[in-house]
C-alpha positions, 0 to 999 in steps of 0.5 A, spaced: 153 621 560 157 622 554 162 618 550 165 625 548 173 624 549 176 630 552 184 631 551 187 636 557 194 638 555 198 642 561 205 641 564 202 643 571 200 636 574 195 639 579 192 643 573 190 638 568 188 633 574 184 638 577 180 639 570 180 632 568 177 630 575 172 635 574 170 633 567 170 626 569 164 627 574 160 630 568 161 624 564 166 625 559 172 620 557 178 624 559 185 623 557 191 627 560 197 630 557 203 633 560 205 637 554 204 638 547 209 633 544 205 628 548 198 631 546 200 630 538 202 622 540 195 621 543 192 625 537 195 621 532 193 614 535 186 616 538 179 619 537 179 626 540 173 630 540 175 636 544 182 639 546 183 643 552 190 646 552 194 651 556 198 656 552 205 657 555 208 650 555 216 648 555 216 643 550 211 646 545 206 652 546 199 652 545 198 656 539 203 651 535 200 645 538 193 647 535 196 648 528 199 641 528 193 638 532 188 641 527 192 638 521 191 631 524 184 632 526 181 637 522 174 636 526 178 637 533 175 643 537 180 646 541 179 651 547 185 655 550 187 656 557 190 663 558 194 666 564 194 674 565 198 677 560 197 671 555 191 674 552 194 676 545 196 669 545 189 667 545 187 672 540 192 668 535 189 662 537 182 664 535 185 666 529 188 659 527 181 656 529 180 655 537 173 655 539 174 659 545 179 661 551 178 661 558 182 665 563 186 662 569 183 661 575 178 657 571 171 658 572 169 650 572 161 652 570 164 656 564 169 650 563 163 645 563 159 650 558 164 651 553 166 644 553 158 642 552 158 647 546 164 644 543 162 637 543 155 640 540 159 643 535 163 637 533 157 633 533 154 638 528 160 638 524 160 631 523 153 630 521 153 636 516 159 632 513 156 625 513 150 629 509 154 632 504 158 625 503 151 622 502 149 627 497 156 626 494 154 619 493 149 621 487 155 623 483 160 619 479 166 619 484 161 615 489 165 611 494 172 615 493 171 618 500 177 623 502 178 629 506 186 629 507 189 634 502 193 629 499 187 624 496 183 631 495 189 633 490 189 626 487 181 626 486 181 633 483 186 632 478 182 625 476 176 630 476 179 635 471 182 629 466 176 625 466 172 629 461 178 628 456 181 622 452 188 623 455 191 617 457 192 617 465 197 613 469 195 612 476 200 610 481 200 608 488 201 602 493 196 596 492 190 597 495 190 604 495 184 605 490 187 605 483 181 601 480 176 605 483 179 612 481 179 609 474 172 607 474 170 614 477 174 617 471 170 613 466 164 614 469 165 622 469 168 621 462 164 622 455 165 614 454 161 613 460 156 609 456 161 605 453 164 599 457 169 599 462 174 593 461 180 591 466 186 587 465 191 585 470 197 585 466 201 581 472 195 575 472 197 572 465 203 569 462 206 573 456 203 569 450 196 569 454 196 576 455 198 578 448 191 574 446 188 577 452 189 584 450 189 583 442 185 577 441 187 571 436 185 568 429 183 561 429 189 556 429 194 562 431 197 557 436 195 550 439 189 550 442 186 556 438 180 553 435 176 559 434 177 566 433 177 571 439 176 578 440 181 581 445 180 586 450 181 592 446 176 590 441 171 589 447 172 596 450 171 599 444 167 606 445 169 605 452 175 605 457 181 600 458 184 599 464 191 596 464 193 594 471 200 593 474 203 596 467 210 595 470 209 587 469 208 588 462 213 584 458 218 587 453 215 584 447 208 587 449 210 594 451 212 594 443 205 592 441 202 597 446 206 603 444 204 602 437 196 602 439 198 609 443 201 612 437 197 609 431 191 607 435 191 600 431 193 593 432 192 586 429 190 580 432 195 574 434 196 570 428 192 575 423 194 581 418 187 585 419 188 592 422 183 594 427 182 601 430 183 602 437 177 606 439 179 606 447 181 610 452 187 607 456 188 608 464 194 604 466 196 603 473 202 601 477 205 600 484 212 600 481 217 605 480 217 606 473 222 611 472 227 606 476 225 601 471 226 605 465 233 607 468 235 599 468 232 598 461 226 594 463 221 598 461 221 602 455 222 610 455 218 611 449 212 607 452 213 611 459 212 618 456 206 615 452 202 613 458 205 618 463 200 624 460 197 625 466 200 622 472 195 621 479 199 619 485 194 616 490 197 616 498 197 610 502 192 610 508 198 611 513 199 618 510 192 620 510 189 618 517 185 623 517 180 620 512 180 613 516 174 615 521 170 617 514 172 611 511 170 607 517 163 610 517 163 609 509 164 602 509 159 601 515 154 603 511 156 600 505 156 593 509 150 594 513 146 595 507 149 589 503 149 584 509 142 586 512 145 588 518 143 593 523 150 596 526 149 603 528 156 604 530 163 602 532 165 602 539 171 607 541 176 602 543 175 599 536 175 605 532 182 607 536 185 600 534 183 601 527 186 608 527 193 605 530 193 600 525 199 601 520 195 598 514 200 595 509 194 593 505 191 600 505 184 602 504 182 595 501 185 592 508 180 597 512 174 595 508 175 588 509 176 589 517 170 593 517 166 588 513 168 583 518 166 587 524 159 588 521 159 580 519 161 578 526 158 584 531 153 581 536 149 587 537 148 594 534 155 596 535 161 593 533 166 592 538 174 591 539 172 583 540 170 583 533 177 585 530 183 580 529 186 579 535 192 584 537 190 589 531 192 596 533 196 594 539 203 596 539 208 591 540 210 591 548 218 593 549 222 586 550 223 584 557 231 587 558 236 581 559 240 581 565 240 581 573 235 585 577 241 589 580 242 591 573 236 596 573 237 599 579 238 606 576 231 605 572 227 600 576 220 603 575 221 603 567 223 595 568 217 594 572 213 598 567 215 593 561 214 587 565 207 590 566 206 591 559 208 584 557 203 581 562 197 586 560 199 584 552 199 577 553 192 577 557 189 581 551 191 576 546 189 570 550 182 574 551 181 575 544 182 583 545 176 582 551 178 588 556 173 585 561 176 578 561 183 580 560 182 585 566 179 579 571 185 574 569 190 579 571 186 582 577 185 589 575 179 593 574 176 594 567 177 601 569 184 601 571 186 597 565 183 602 560 187 607 564 193 603 563 192 602 555 191 610 554 197 611 558 201 607 554 198 609 547 195 602 546 
């Protein structure tokens, strides 16, 4: 028995069901798709190890599907099925990364052999990548896990800027890892032996933020009963990370501009000039260009900060990194909490892949940490995730009389079924065995329906 998941794509029902039935008997978890577009939706929402696809299909040919599928899942192993006269297509598919091809009529023994080899290659590649990632944790960019082109490009830019003293502006939604990138840049810079000091510009009132950044003299304001050094002084010789720079008040924008221009500042209530021996890395989730146009952010300060701009993509745009991040956080929190979680179930992984992640990487990290804490056994399960995570909203039941749906009764019935299943899953906290029993289905039947609906 193997937990490898195989996707069979063919517009001919007899062919895909025949191959699927054979591979199920060999112990594989099989998913069927009636065309390329359906296959892409499945690949977007599920973990697939091997895809077997026909070359000639009406909606999307197998070679194009191969290219788009590998963009979604670079580790995907692909086997092409060809008929007489399509060998040239198979050769092109091999050139684009297909593992092998089979000619019709399919020899089932050959099919089993090719699938077995593909699964072994997939496992080997995963192990090699894990080893590389573990080796990479020894360098200064440890913890920044990425394989998608958008994040790799951002980290490459950060790595190239790190050895310099250039001011950086890190941009991205909340939770995308802006402070982690700043810390990695600091660690890889000549200032790595100096302090890394972080200030959230949105966390302080204007008067307090000025003192926080620049310090104050005794008696500078009510409550200033002693002299205090600011973050610019504390960060001397190191890096000052200014998070949420878009929330910096206008009066402090002027003072920060002077620091960037002259490398000097005064404490609040004082007239002594201090030298600012710091590298500044700023971060924001705001649209600074729009703020400049609206007059709420100084244009000259924007240009001073935006020497090197590093944009971090949201997690929903780098879904190929989610399996890597899941594994990274699993290892991190099993070590931190002294647990022995050896893996995460397929159902739980699928749910994590489907989630929209408004909180980005930070949210995924919290979810994996929760699984490590709550897991009852050596494998994290769907039940260890918050109820409803990864489930798509079932379509609302149509309004009106049943007669109104005479022309599309199957759709109407399926929508009722989807709602019943969804409510059963919510009531059981995501426990599929319990949900199946509560509505009179076998667990296998329920799983079939969930795969069919892409849940």
